[in-house]
N, C-alpha and C positions, 0 to 999 in steps of 0.2 A: 750325491753319493760318491764316495771315493773309490778308486780302483783298488783291486786286491794287491797284496804284496808281490813284488817281483820274485820270480824264481831265478836264482843265480848259481851258475856253476863256475867256481873260481878256477883260475889258471893253475896248472901244475908247475909252478916256478914263477919267475918274474912276470909281472903284468905288462905285456907288450901291446896288446890290442883288445878291443871289445867288439863283440858281435851281438846285435840286438835283433831278435827274431820274433815275429808275431804269429800266434796260432790261428787256426781257422775257426769257423763257427762251430759251436757246441763242444769245443775243446778248452784247454787252458794251458798255461805255461809249463806246468809240471808234466802233463801228458805229452805235450809236443816235444819237450826236451828228451823224454824217455824214448819216444818213437824215433826221433832224429838220431840219437846216439846209438840206437839199436841197428841203424843202417850202416853198412860197411862199404868201404872202397875195395878196389881190386887187390889192395894190399892187406885186406881183412882188418883194417883199422877204421875206427869211427872218426868223426870230425874233431872231437876233443883230443884224440891221440895224435892227429895230424898237426894240431896247433896247440901245443902245450902251454904256450905263453898267452893264450886267449882267455879272456873272461866272457862267458856266455850269459846273456841277459834275456830272459823269457818273460815278458809282461803277460798279464792276464786281463782280459776285458771284463767289463762289468756285465751283470745280468741285464738283458734288455728284453722287452716284450717283442715277440715275433708275430708279425701280422699274418704270417702264413701258418705257423704251427699253433698259434693261439696259446702260447705259454712263454714264460721267461726262460731264456737260455743265454749262455755266454756268447756274446757277439759284439764286434766292434761297432756295428751299425745294423739297422734293420734293412732287409732287402726282400722285396716282394717276389722276385723271380730270378733264378740263376740261369735260366735259358734265355731270358731277355732282361738284363739288369736295368734297361732304360724304362721298364714298366713301373709306374708309380714310384719313380726315383726320388720324389720329394720326401718319401719315408726315410731315405738314406742320410739326408743332410745333417740333422741334429747330431746323430750318433757319430757320423763320420767326422764332423767338425770337432766334437768334444774329444774323440779318440785321437785325432790328429794333434790337438793341443797337448794331450797327455804324453803322447809318444815324443813330441818335440821336447817336453820337459825331461823325459828319461834320457833322450839323446844329449841334451845339454849337460846333465849331471855326469854322464859317462865321459863326455869330452873333458870336463873339468878334472875328473879322476886321472886322466892321462895328460895333465898339464896343459890343457887347451889344444892339444894336437888332434884336430878333428879328422885328419887323414888316417888316423889309427883306429877309427870306428867304422864299422859296417852296419848297415840297416837293411832289414828285409823281412820276409814272412812267406807264409803259404796260404793259398786260397784267399779268404777274406782278410787274412793277415797281410798278404801281399798287397791287396787292394788298399788297405789303410796305410801301410808303409809307403806306398807310392805317393799318396797325397801328403804324407808327412815330409817326404823328400821335396816335393814341389813347393811346399810352404816353408821350407827350411831357410831359404835365402833371406838374409836380414836377421836371422836368428842363430845362424852358425857362422862363425868367423872362418872363412875359407870353405873348403868342401870336405865332405866325409870321404872315407877311403874307398867305399864301393857300395853297391846295392845288389841284393840277392833276392830274386823273386821266384816262387815255385807255384805252378798250378793255379794261377790267379788271373785277375782282370783289372782294368782301370775304370773305376767308377766315373760316371759322367762323361764317358768317352764320346758319346754321340753329340753332346753339347760342345765338347772340345773340338770335334770335327767341324761343327757348324761355325765356330769361331775362327778356325783355321781358314775356312773358305771365305768368310766375310772380311777377314783382315788381310788376306793374301799372305798369311804367314809362311815362312820358308824361303822367302827371297833373300838375296844377299843384303838388301837394304834394311831388313827388319829382323836381325838376329835376336832371338829371345824376347821379342816384343809381346808375344802372346803371354809368355810366362810373367813378364813384368806388369802388364796392364790389365789382363782379363781373367786369368785363372783364379785369383782370390775371390772374384765376384761369383764364380760358379759355386764355390763352397760357402760363400757368404762369410768369409773370414774378415777379421778386422784388417784394414789396410795399414801398412807401415811403409816408411820410406826405404826403398831398396835401390842400391846403385847398380849400374850396368856390370861392374866388376863382380858384385855378389851374385847376380843372375848368371853370369858366365861361369863362375866357380861352381854353382849348383849343376849347371848343364854339363860340366866336365866330369861329373861323377860316373865312373865305370859301372856298367850294369850287366848282370847275367840273369836271364829269364829262362826257366825250364818248364816244359809242359808236355804231358803225355797226349799223343794224338787220340788215344782211346779213353781219355778222362770222362767218366760218366757223371761227374758232379759239376765241374766247371768246363763248359765247352771249349775245346781246343781253339776254335776260331776267336774266342774272346781273348785268349792269350796273344794270338796274332794281331788282333786289333790293338791291344795294349802296346805291343812292340811297334806297330805302325805309327801310332799317335806319339809315343815317346820319341821315336826317331825324328818325326816331323818337328817336334819341339826343339830338337838339336842335341838330344842325348845319344850317346854311343851305346847301342844295345847289342850284347852278345846273346844269341838265341840258340837253345838246344831243345830238340824234340826227340821223343822216343816212344816206345810202346811196350806194354807188358808190365807196368809197375803194379805194386800191390794196391789194395783198396779201390778196385775197379779203375785203375789208371790214375787215381787221384793221389799220387805220392811221387817220390823220387825213385827213378829206376835204379836198382842195384845191379852191378856196381857202377854202371856208366854215369849215372847222374851224380853220384857222390864223387867220382873221379873228376867230373867236370867242375864241380864246386871247389874241390881241392886245388885243381890247376888254376882256376880263376882267382881264388884267394891268395895262392902263392905268388901270382903275378903282381898283385896290388898291395899285399901286406908284408911280404918278406923283402 
């Protein structure tokens, strides 16, 4: 079954950059775009107004059977528990693998539209969308020539983080002698992705992607500690992660705090896109 059409907000002027953002569970690209652009910075401007040369791409997931809610809903993958994503995590693999492949296809097409300049494309998402986008980033080496411009994650987590931590311990990852070894040799096996030849340079390029992660300490849907766990594991892989935490966001903390969170996103994107 194919994925639904992309929701695209075209730039107000020349196309200079593209930002691909994935929605959370039970949402869709159109709804996420509306909610995101309703959020304002301290200048009372939304993100589209801050970046008029940006093309915004909002993919929508397929409908998947939820093992918890016992019904089909829009989801990038099935997940049994958000309080403990490691519980029955075999349920996550098929959907996560298929969604990752799809997002990598979207990423490749958007890079081609910008003349192959991967550094002009940003990838990210919120909640389960962030979780999926993270794995798309980790699997992008060998599929993206160079590195993408940046990664933006909000109120999410890193799937298979416990298995990643086990690998880090067993392989002694993080020493000066083994830069990027875990990414190169072991991560594809966790997701059971097809193996492709990847050079050290390609791995280093992916690991140089600037990242901004935001998470509310009062998030009632995705535990704040899961966001911290994601930051910890990504940092151990060798990624440079900028971290912002806050309290008092809408949707029981499961959103971007206004205006502080939007200001942080604007400053981050300006640093790496302009």
